[in-house]
N, C-alpha and C positions, 0 to 999 in steps of 0.2 A: 617353079611349079612342082608341088610334090607328086610323086608317082603313087597311084593307088593300085591295089591288086584287082579291084573291081570298079573301074571308073564310072560305070553306069549307076552304081549304088552311091558312090561317094559324091557324085555331082547332083544327085536328086535330093529331095527334101524328106526322104523316107526316114533316115536316121534321126535328124533333128526333131521331126514330128513325133517319133516314137519316144524320144527322150522327154519331150515336152509332155506327152500324155502320161508318162510314168511319174513325172514331177507333180502334175496336177492331181493325179490320183493320190499320191503321197501327201500332198497338201490337204486334200479333203479328209483323208483318214487321220492325219495328225492334228487337224484343227480341233476336233472335239477332245482328243486326248490332251492336247496342250491347254485346253480350257478346264479340264477336270483335274489335272495335276495340282494346280494351286488350291483347288477346293479340298482335295485330300490332305494337303499339307496344313491348311489352316483350320482343319476340323477339330483340332485339339483345344482343350480349355485354356491352356497357357498361351497358345498363339492367339486365340480369340481375345483374351484379356490384354495381351500386348498390342494387338492391332487397334483395339477399340471397337465398340459395338457398331458404329456407323460404317467404318471401313470394311468390317467383316461382312455386314449385310450387303453392302455394295458389291463386294467380291462374289458373294454367294448367289447373286442374281445371274451369274454366268451359267447357272444350271439351266435356265430357260434357253439360252443361246445354244448350249451343247445338246439339249433335248431336241431343239428345232433342227440342228444339224443331223442328229441321229434319225429323226423322222424323214428328213430329206434324203439321207443316204439310203434308207430302206425303200423309199419311193423310187429312187433312181435304179436300185438293184432289181426291183421287181420287173419281170418281163411279161407275164400273162395275167395273173389273177391279182387284182388290186384291192381285194376285200380286206386283207390283213393290214396293208399300209393305210387304207382308208380308216380302219378302226383306230389305228395309232394316231393318225392325224386328228380324228374326232376327239379322242381322249386328250391329246395335247392342247387342242383348241379350247376344250371345256376347262381344263386346268388353268390355262392362261387367262381365260375370261373370268374364272373364279378369283384368281389372284388380282386381276385388274379391278374387279368390283370391290374387293376388300381394300385395295390401296385407295381407290376413289372415295370410299366411305370414310376411311381414316383421314384422308386429305380434306374432305369436305367438313368433317367434324372439327378439324384443327383450325380451320379458318372461319368458322361461324362463331359469332359472339354469343348467341343465345343457344341453349341446348333444347332441342326439340325432343319430345317424348318418343316420336316414331322413328327418328334417325338414330341409328346405332353407331357407336364409335368404331366398330369393326363387325364383320360378318359373324365372328365367333360370339359376340355379345347379343346378336339378334336372336339366336336360337335358344330356346329354353333348355336348361340343363335338367335332365331327369334324375 
């Protein structure tokens, strides 16, 4: 049995709990960074051409995951006034809904055999260009 200088601390769960909290915080902070590094590396034209368009678009959808982690991180850090995190959550939800609407319109137009005049292939085609 090893001898400790402070046996009451060594036998309690204070030290392992502190180490676990530190690792969990590091995991939360490093997750968004780990998701953004591949996006930064693959943003160049040569890398995009080498990856192919489909793989590049799939990889760059990680932006939504990292943005969600960022909004969650801001919400967790806020202690008193939740106005600013609520605004960020609102903006994030609007952007995700806008993107999902665009994807659903493209998906629907891809799988319909007849083209309807009111259905646009994308949201960008629905709006008149001035």
